[in-house]
LODO-27146 format. One record per atom (N, C-alpha, C): x, y, z; residue in three letters. Coordinates in steps of 0.1 Angstrom, whole numbers, plus 5000, padded with zeros to 4 digits. Atoms other than C-alpha are relative to their C-alpha. Last residue first. Layout:
# LODO-27146
XYZALA ...
//
This chain:
# LODO-27146
499950095011UNK 433038616457UNK 500650064988UNK 499050114999UNK 433938796488UNK 500149924988UNK 498649945000UNK 432239136481UNK 501149895001UNK 499849945013UNK 428938966472UNK 501450064999UNK 499850125009UNK 429138756504UNK 500350054985UNK 498750064996UNK 429539076524UNK 500349894991UNK 499149915006UNK 426539236505UNK 501549955003UNK 499850035014UNK 424638916513UNK 500950104993UNK 499450135003UNK 425238936550UNK 500249984985UNK 498649994996UNK 424539306553UNK 500749874997UNK 499349925010UNK 421239276534UNK 501550005003UNK 500150075013UNK 419938996556UNK 500850074989UNK 499050115000UNK 421239176587UNK 500049924987UNK 498649955003UNK 419339486579UNK 501149905000UNK 500049955014UNK 416039296577UNK 501350064996UNK 499950115009UNK 416839106608UNK 500050044986UNK 498750064999UNK 417539416628UNK 500249894990UNK 499249945010UNK 414339566614UNK 501549965001UNK 499750105010UNK 412439316636UNK 500950064989UNK 498850084996UNK 412739556665UNK 500449904989UNK 498849915000UNK 410339806648UNK 501349915003UNK 499649985014UNK 407939526641UNK 501250094999UNK 499550125006UNK 407839416677UNK 500550024986UNK 498750024994UNK 407439776689UNK 500649874995UNK 499149905006UNK 404539836665UNK 501449985005UNK 499750055013UNK 402839516677UNK 501050094993UNK 499150114998UNK 403039636713UNK 500449944987UNK 498749964996UNK 401539976703UNK 501049885002UNK 499650114992UNK 398639856682UNK 501450025005UNK 500549994986UNK 397040166669UNK 500349895009UNK 499549884993UNK 399240196638UNK 499550015014UNK 501249944995UNK 398639836627UNK 500350125008UNK 499949874993UNK 401539696607UNK 498650055002UNK 500350024986UNK 401439326598UNK 499950135008UNK 501250084999UNK 401339356560UNK 499549985015UNK 501149925005UNK 403739646561UNK 498749925002UNK 500349904989UNK 406239446582UNK 498750084996UNK 500650074989UNK 406039156557UNK 499650095011UNK 501350035004UNK 406739396528UNK 499249925011UNK 500849884999UNK 409739526547UNK 498649984996UNK 500249974986UNK 411039176551UNK 499250125002UNK 501050094995UNK 410539096514UNK 499750025015UNK 501349945004UNK 412539406505UNK 498849915005UNK 500349884993UNK 415439286526UNK 498650064997UNK 500350044986UNK 415338936512UNK 499650125008UNK 501450075000UNK 415239076477UNK 499549965013UNK 501049895002UNK 418139316485UNK 498649944999UNK 500249934987UNK 420139016498UNK 499050115000UNK 500850104991UNK 419438816466UNK 499850075014UNK 501449995003UNK 420439126446UNK 499249905008UNK 500649884995UNK 423739146465UNK 498550014996UNK 500350014986UNK 424438786459UNK 499450125006UNK 501150104997UNK 423938826422UNK 499749995015UNK 500749974988UNK 426039146420UNK 498949905004UNK 501050105001UNK 428839096395UNK 499250005013UNK 499450145000UNK 430739426399UNK 498849904999UNK 499550045013UNK 430039796391UNK 500749865000UNK 498750064996UNK 429739956426UNK 500649924988UNK 498949915001UNK 427140186411UNK 501349945004UNK 499649985014UNK 424639906405UNK 501250094999UNK 499450135004UNK 424539816442UNK 500550014986UNK 498750014994UNK 423940186451UNK 500749874996UNK 499049915007UNK 421140206426UNK 501449995006UNK 499750065013UNK 419439896440UNK 501050094992UNK 499050114998UNK 419740046475UNK 500449934987UNK 498749934998UNK 417940356462UNK 501149905003UNK 499649945012UNK 415040146449UNK 501450065001UNK 499650125008UNK 414739936481UNK 500650064986UNK 498850064994UNK 414540246502UNK 500649904991UNK 498949915002UNK 412140426479UNK 501349945006UNK 499750015014UNK 409840126478UNK 501250094997UNK 499450135002UNK 409840116516UNK 500549984986UNK 498749994995UNK 409240486518UNK 500749874999UNK 499249925010UNK 406240446495UNK 501450025005UNK 499850085011UNK 404840166517UNK 500950074989UNK 498850084998UNK 405340396546UNK 500349904989UNK 498849925002UNK 402940636531UNK 501349925002UNK 499849965015UNK 400240376526UNK 501350084998UNK 499750125008UNK 400640216561UNK 500350044985UNK 498650054998UNK 400940566578UNK 500349884991UNK 499550025014UNK 397640706564UNK 501449945000UNK 500550135006UNK 396040656598UNK 500549974986UNK 501250054994UNK 398240936612UNK 499649864995UNK 500650095009UNK 400941056588UNK 498649955005UNK 500249935013UNK 401941366608UNK 499249914990UNK 501149914998UNK 401541206642UNK 499650064987UNK 501250084996UNK 403640906632UNK 498850095002UNK 500650045012UNK 406041146614UNK 498849915003UNK 499550125006UNK 406741306647UNK 499349974987UNK 500450035013UNK 406141626667UNK 500749874995UNK 498950065007UNK 406141666704UNK 499649964987UNK 499649925011UNK 403441896717UNK 501249964993UNK 498849914996UNK 403041756752UNK 500550084988UNK 500349934988UNK 399541606747UNK 501150105004UNK 501049895003UNK 400141516711UNK 499750085012UNK 499349905008UNK 403341326720UNK 499050114997UNK 499249924991UNK 401441136747UNK 500750114993UNK 500949934991UNK 398841026722UNK 500750085010UNK 500749895007UNK 401240946694UNK 499150085010UNK 500049894992UNK 403640746716UNK 499150124995UNK 500250034986UNK 403540396704UNK 499650125008UNK 501450024998UNK 403140516668UNK 499649965014UNK 500649884994UNK 406740646671UNK 498549985002UNK 499749984986UNK 408140296665UNK 499250115007UNK 500750114993UNK 406340246632UNK 500250015015UNK 501449965000UNK 407540596622UNK 499249895007UNK 500249924988UNK 411040486633UNK 498650065001UNK 500150084988UNK 410940186609UNK 499850095012UNK 500950125000UNK 409940366577UNK 500049945014UNK 501449944999UNK 411640706584UNK 499049885001UNK 500249954986UNK 414840506592UNK 498650065001UNK 500250114991UNK 414540316559UNK 499750045014UNK 501450045003UNK 414240646540UNK 499649885008UNK 500949904994UNK 417340766557UNK 498649964998UNK 500150034986UNK 419140436549UNK 499150105007UNK 500950114998UNK 418340486512UNK 499849975015UNK 501449955003UNK 419940826514UNK 499049895002UNK 500349924988UNK 423040666530UNK 498650064998UNK 500450094989UNK 423040396503UNK 499650085012UNK 501350045003UNK 423140676477UNK 499549915010UNK 500949884998UNK 426140826494UNK 498549974997UNK 500349984985UNK 427740486498UNK 499150125002UNK 500850114995UNK 427440426460UNK 499750025015UNK 501449985001UNK 428640776449UNK 499249895007UNK 500650015013UNK 432140746462UNK 498550025000UNK 501450025000UNK 433940856494UNK 499650004985UNK 500849895007UNK 437640816499UNK 498549975000UNK 499349884999UNK 440240606517UNK 499450124993UNK 499649945012UNK 438640296503UNK 500950125001UNK 499450105009UNK 438240076534UNK 500750074988UNK 499050074993UNK 437640346560UNK 500749894992UNK 498849925000UNK 435740546535UNK 501249945007UNK 499550015014UNK 433240266530UNK 501350084999UNK 499350135002UNK 432940236568UNK 500549994986UNK 498850004992UNK 432240616572UNK 500849864998UNK 498949925006UNK 429840626543UNK 501349995007UNK 499850065013UNK 427640346556UNK 501150074992UNK 498950115000UNK 428240476591UNK 500249934987UNK 498749945003UNK 426240796584UNK 501149894999UNK 499550065012UNK 423040586585UNK 501350054995UNK 499950144998UNK 422040666621UNK 500649934988UNK 499050044990UNK 422841036619UNK 500249855000UNK 498749945004UNK 420941136587UNK 501149955009UNK 499450075012UNK 418240886596UNK 501350064996UNK 499550134995UNK 417641036630UNK 500749924989UNK 498749964993UNK 417441386614UNK 500649875006UNK 499049975010UNK 414841246589UNK 501350035007UNK 499450135005UNK 412941076618UNK 501050034989UNK 498850034993UNK 412541426633UNK 500649874996UNK 499250115006UNK 410141506604UNK 501349975008UNK 500850134999UNK 407241706620UNK 500849884995UNK 500450065013UNK 409841976627UNK 499149885002UNK 500149905010UNK 410842226655UNK 499549944986UNK 500549884995UNK 410642036688UNK 499750104989UNK 501450024998UNK 411041686673UNK 499350135006UNK 500749995013UNK 414441806659UNK 498549995003UNK 500849885001UNK 415941886693UNK 499050014988UNK 501050004989UNK 417241536701UNK 499150134999UNK 501250095001UNK 418741516665UNK 499050025012UNK 501349935004UNK 420941826666UNK 498849915002UNK 500349894990UNK 423941696686UNK 498650064997UNK 500450054987UNK 424041366667UNK 499650105010UNK 501350065001UNK 424041546634UNK 499549945013UNK 500949895002UNK 426941766643UNK 498549955000UNK 500349954987UNK 428841466657UNK 499050124999UNK 501250064995UNK 428741306623UNK 499550065013UNK 501149935006UNK 431441546610UNK 498649955005UNK 500149874994UNK 433941396634UNK 498850084995UNK 500550024986UNK 433241046622UNK 499950135007UNK 501550035001UNK 433541146585UNK 499449995014UNK 500749875003UNK 436841316593UNK 498549984999UNK 499949924988UNK 438140996609UNK 499250134998UNK 501150054991UNK 436840786580UNK 500050095013UNK 501349965006UNK 438940996555UNK 498949965010UNK 500349864998UNK 441940966579UNK 498750044994UNK 499549915010UNK 441740586577UNK 499650145003UNK 500550015013UNK 440740416610UNK 500850094990UNK 499350125005UNK 442540366644UNK 499649984985UNK 498649975004UNK 441540716654UNK 500849894995UNK 500049935013UNK 437840616654UNK 501450034995UNK 500350095010UNK 438340366682UNK 500150064986UNK 498850095000UNK 440040616705UNK 499849904988UNK 499049935006UNK 437240866697UNK 501349914998UNK 500349995014UNK 434540626705UNK 501150074992UNK 499750135005UNK 436140556739UNK 499750004985UNK 498650025000UNK 436240926746UNK 500449864994UNK 499549935012UNK 432640976735UNK 501549984999UNK 500450085012UNK 431540706760UNK 500650074987UNK 499350134999UNK 433440876789UNK 499749924987UNK 498649985004UNK 432141216779UNK 500849885000UNK 500049965014UNK 428441106780UNK 501550024995UNK 500150135008UNK 429040926813UNK 500050034985UNK 498750074998UNK 430341256828UNK 500049874992UNK 499049935008UNK 427341446814UNK 501349935001UNK 500350025014UNK 424941186829UNK 501050064990UNK 499550135003UNK 426641206863UNK 499849964985UNK 498550005001UNK 426141576863UNK 500649864997UNK 499749935012UNK 422441536855UNK 501550004998UNK 500149864999UNK 422041276883UNK 500450064986UNK 498849935004UNK 421240916876UNK 499950155001UNK 498950104998UNK 418640686892UNK 501350064997UNK 499149974990UNK 416340996896UNK 501149905003UNK 500450074988UNK 413340866877UNK 501050025011UNK 501249954994UNK 413641146851UNK 499649925013UNK 500049864996UNK 417341066845UNK 498750055006UNK 499249974988UNK 417340686847UNK 500050155004UNK 498650005004UNK 414340616824UNK 500950065011UNK 499250094992UNK 411140536842UNK 501450004996UNK 499749944987UNK 409440846828UNK 500749915010UNK 498649964998UNK 409840716793UNK 500350065014UNK 499150105004UNK 406740506785UNK 501550045004UNK 500150124992UNK 404340716806UNK 501149904996UNK 500450105009UNK 405441046790UNK 500149865008UNK 501449985003UNK 405641356812UNK 499449894992UNK 500750014987UNK 409041286829UNK 498450014998UNK 500250144996UNK 410441216795UNK 499249985012UNK 501150065008UNK 409741576784UNK 499849865005UNK 501349944995UNK 411741726813UNK 498949944992UNK 500350054987UNK 414741486807UNK 498750065005UNK 501550034998UNK 414641536770UNK 499649975014UNK 500849905006UNK 418041706765UNK 498549985002UNK 499749874994UNK 419841486789UNK 499150114995UNK 500750004987UNK 418041176777UNK 500350135007UNK 501449995002UNK 419041246741UNK 499350015013UNK 500349865004UNK 422641306751UNK 498550034998UNK 499849924988UNK 422640976769UNK 499850144997UNK 501250024992UNK 421040806739UNK 500250085013UNK 501149935006UNK 423740946716UNK 498749995009UNK 499749854999UNK 426540846739UNK 498850084995UNK 500149974986UNK 425140486741UNK 500150155003UNK 501550014998UNK 424740476703UNK 499750045015UNK 500549875005UNK 428340606703UNK 498550005000UNK 499749894991UNK 429540326726UNK 499450134995UNK 500450024986UNK 427940036709UNK 500150125008UNK 501549995000UNK 428240166673UNK 499549995014UNK 500449865001UNK 431940226679UNK 498550025001UNK 499849944988UNK 432439876692UNK 499650155000UNK 500950074990UNK 430739726662UNK 500250075013UNK 501449955001UNK 432339976638UNK 499149945010UNK 500049864996UNK 435739896651UNK 498650064999UNK 499950004985UNK 435139526648UNK 499950145005UNK 501250064994UNK 433939556612UNK 500050005015UNK 501049905002UNK 436839796603UNK 498749955006UNK 499849904990UNK 439239546619UNK 498950114999UNK 500450064987UNK 437939266597UNK 500150105012UNK 501549994999UNK 438039496567UNK 499549935013UNK 500449894992UNK 441739546573UNK 498550015002UNK 500050044986UNK 442339196560UNK 499550115009UNK 498649994994UNK 441239316526UNK 499949965014UNK 499950014985UNK 438239236504UNK 501450015004UNK 499750144997UNK 438339376468UNK 500149995016UNK 498550025000UNK 437439706453UNK 500349865001UNK 499449905009UNK 433839806445UNK 501549984998UNK 500550025013UNK 432339486460UNK 500750104990UNK 499450135004UNK 434539506491UNK 499549974985UNK 498649975003UNK 433539876495UNK 500749874995UNK 499949935012UNK 429839786492UNK 501450034996UNK 500450095011UNK 430139516518UNK 500150074987UNK 498950095002UNK 432039746542UNK 499749914988UNK 498949925007UNK 429340016537UNK 501249914998UNK 500449985014UNK 426539766544UNK 501250074993UNK 499750125007UNK 428439676576UNK 499650004986UNK 498550015001UNK 428340036587UNK 500449874993UNK 499549925012UNK 424640056577UNK 501550004999UNK 500350075013UNK 424039766602UNK 500450084987UNK 498950085005UNK 425739926632UNK 499849954986UNK 498949925003UNK 423340206639UNK 501249934994UNK 500449915011UNK 420339986636UNK 501050114997UNK 500050075013UNK 422039716656UNK 499650104989UNK 498650025004UNK 422939966684UNK 500049924987UNK 499449875005UNK 419340086685UNK 501449984996UNK 500449985014UNK 418039726688UNK 500650134994UNK 498950005010UNK 420139666719UNK 499650034986UNK 500850015013UNK 417439766744UNK 501050014989UNK 501150104998UNK 418939696779UNK 499149994988UNK 499450135002UNK 422139866767UNK 498949895003UNK 500950095007UNK 420040176762UNK 500649864998UNK 499450035013UNK 423040396772UNK 499149914992UNK 499949875006UNK 421040536802UNK 500649994986UNK 501449965004UNK 420040186810UNK 500150134993UNK 500350085012UNK 423740086811UNK 498650034995UNK 499149955011UNK 424440376835UNK 499749924987UNK 500549875005UNK 421440296857UNK 500850054989UNK 501250005007UNK 422439926858UNK 499550134995UNK 499949965014UNK 426039956867UNK 498750024992UNK 499449865001UNK 425739966905UNK 500150054985UNK 501049904996UNK 423339666904UNK 500550144998UNK 499949954986UNK 425839446886UNK 499150125003UNK 498949904998UNK 424439326852UNK 500150045015UNK 498650054998UNK 422638986851UNK 501050115003UNK 499850134994UNK 418839016850UNK 501449965005UNK 500950024988UNK 417939386845UNK 500349865007UNK 499749894990UNK 420939456822UNK 499249975013UNK 498850034992UNK 420739116805UNK 500350105010UNK 498749955006UNK 417239166792UNK 501149985010UNK 498950094999UNK 414538936807UNK 501350054994UNK 500050094988UNK 411639126794UNK 501249915000UNK 500550145002UNK 412539376767UNK 500149925013UNK 498950095002UNK 412839736780UNK 499549864998UNK 500150065014UNK 409639936776UNK 501249924997UNK 501250075003UNK 409139996814UNK 499949934986UNK 500749925010UNK 412640086823UNK 498949924994UNK 499950035015UNK 413639876853UNK 499350114992UNK 499249905007UNK 414040036888UNK 500149984985UNK 500649865001UNK 411039856903UNK 500850104993UNK 498949914997UNK 412339506894UNK 499550144999UNK 499850004986UNK 409439266895UNK 501150095005UNK 501249944994UNK 408139356860UNK 500249995015UNK 500149865002UNK 411639296846UNK 498950075008UNK 500349965014UNK 411838956861UNK 500050154999UNK 501149915002UNK 413638876893UNK 499850034985UNK 499649885007UNK 415838566895UNK 498850094998UNK 
//
């Protein structure tokens, strides 16, 4: 079996041995790569706030059988909508990606997928997402429709602001409110506060990620918090980690139930962010990528304990 480094059509920053490069049918590989299926961390980071929202809703109300479907719907929705978002991002960035070493092997700049094909793939993924969304409570449906505005804007943010990570956070953490609304049929203060906490978390982890590209971004004029913070990133990101944990604590308090399991989950989440900060070196690209991917585990810790708090 060929490894990623032996497969000339692979994307250079995809994890070695990922299932797309090693097992997916050859005809599907360009489309799966366009959706970042070879790099599932983005799907996790979109999905985990949804699971936080379900946990908060169960804590505020009570667990329901429909929560199982909400969890499944959010999982499928995160998979296809993250793919749609990545496809849209690559469509808008196709000329920029061709100038950056890490991204010029993506399907569009490398010629594996045509622009017309990318638009068709985008519409197909959005259609699947819409079908899933329509199975949820009307409040959640409207939340899902509103999120499309944020998804559409994000790829352009790095052209006009030093804070594109904020726009990514606005979109990626919207699911905490959507999933909460799917359970409760309304939106309360707790998921809104958790959404803001998620934005701070996104600034934290995506700044770590963006440190891989600071030199290329400087050459082509792309803005990011990694370039803005520079060597001060560890200190500034420590502040965003504290802000994230503090706001999540407020969200937990707002649901108004016995929260022991939730506090344990938040402690584990906070400990993980502290571990990342201890190991963060802005000029070590490979290490930055590993730390960025580790945020799946941080988010899972919190999601698991919020779910347990809602069940007890």
